[in-house]
C-alpha positions in Angstrom: -7.3 18.6 -3.0 -3.5 18.6 -2.4 -3.8 19.8 1.2 -2.8 16.5 2.7 1.0 16.2 3.0 2.4 12.7 2.3 4.2 11.4 5.4 6.8 9.6 3.3 8.0 10.0 -0.3 9.4 6.5 -0.8 9.5 3.0 0.6 11.9 0.2 0.1 10.6 -3.2 -1.1 13.0 -6.0 -1.9 15.9 -3.6 -2.0 14.2 -1.3 -4.5 13.2 2.3 -3.8 9.5 2.7 -4.6 8.7 6.4 -5.0 5.3 7.7 -3.6 3.5 10.5 -5.4 0.2 12.4 -5.0 -2.0 12.4 -8.1 -5.0 14.7 -7.7 -6.4 13.4 -11.0 -6.6 9.8 -9.8 -10.3 9.7 -9.2 -11.3 6.1 -9.8 -9.3 4.6 -6.9 -7.4 5.5 -3.8 -4.0 4.5 -5.2 -2.2 2.3 -7.6 1.2 0.7 -8.0 2.8 1.3 -11.4 5.0 -1.6 -12.4 6.8 0.1 -15.3 8.0 3.1 -13.3 8.1 1.3 -9.9 6.1 4.0 -8.1 2.9 4.3 -6.1 0.5 7.1 -6.8 -2.2 8.1 -4.3 -5.4 9.9 -5.2 -7.2 12.8 -3.5 -9.2 10.5 -1.2 -6.1 9.7 0.7 -6.5 12.6 3.2 -5.6 11.2 6.6 -2.9 9.1 8.2 -5.2 6.1 8.5 -6.2 6.2 4.8 -2.6 6.7 3.8 -1.5 3.7 5.9 -4.3 1.5 4.6 -3.7 2.5 1.0 0.0 2.2 1.2 -0.2 -1.3 2.7 -2.4 -2.4 -0.2 -0.2 -0.9 -2.9 3.0 -2.1 -1.2 1.6 -5.6 -1.4 1.2 -5.1 -5.1 4.7 -3.8 -5.3 6.1 -6.8 -3.4 4.3 -9.2 -5.8 5.8 -7.4 -8.7 9.3 -7.2 -7.3 9.2 -10.9 -6.5 8.2 -11.8 -10.0 4.9 -13.3 -9.0 3.0 -10.9 -11.2 4.2 -12.9 -14.2 2.1 -15.9 -13.1 -0.9 -14.1 -11.8 -3.6 -12.4 -13.8 -4.9 -9.0 -12.5 -8.0 -10.5 -10.8 -6.0 -13.2 -9.0 -3.3 -10.7 -7.9 -6.0 -8.4 -6.5 -7.7 -11.3 -4.7 -4.3 -12.3 -3.1 -3.6 -8.7 -2.1 -7.0 -8.3 -0.5 -6.7 -11.6 1.4 -3.3 -10.6 2.8 -4.6 -7.1 3.6 -7.8 -8.2 5.3 -6.7 -11.4 7.0 -3.0 -11.6 7.5 -2.1 -7.9 8.2 -4.7 -7.5 10.9 -3.5 -10.7 12.6 0.0 -9.3 12.6 -1.2 -6.0 14.1 -3.0 -7.8 16.9 0.1 -9.9 17.6 2.1 -6.7 17.8 -0.4 -5.2 20.1 -0.3 -8.3 22.4 3.5 -8.1 22.4 3.4 -4.4 23.2 5.1 -3.5 19.9 2.2 -1.4 18.7 0.1 0.8 20.8 -2.9 1.4 18.6 -4.0 1.7 15.0 -3.5 5.2 13.5 -6.7 7.2 13.2 
């Protein structure tokens, strides 16, 4: 299902250009960050702006951990736990602060 057009093809993290690709064969997850090639690939379940945003935030956190070098001291389970904590606790708090300050109107749907 390649009908969904990716809104962006790359993001910059720590001064590095991280390419974003659609992978229609990625069926076991919504997305993944690939350290070796420094790219994010998104699966076919990423079919709306909200799903794109949520998945990109998650994968961009993985990319930031990798670019920072923290991935060398974290095992995969600990890295995933850290990403989920930031994704589910910190990022929503930032979004609410932005809304209160009038910097963000509403969450994409």
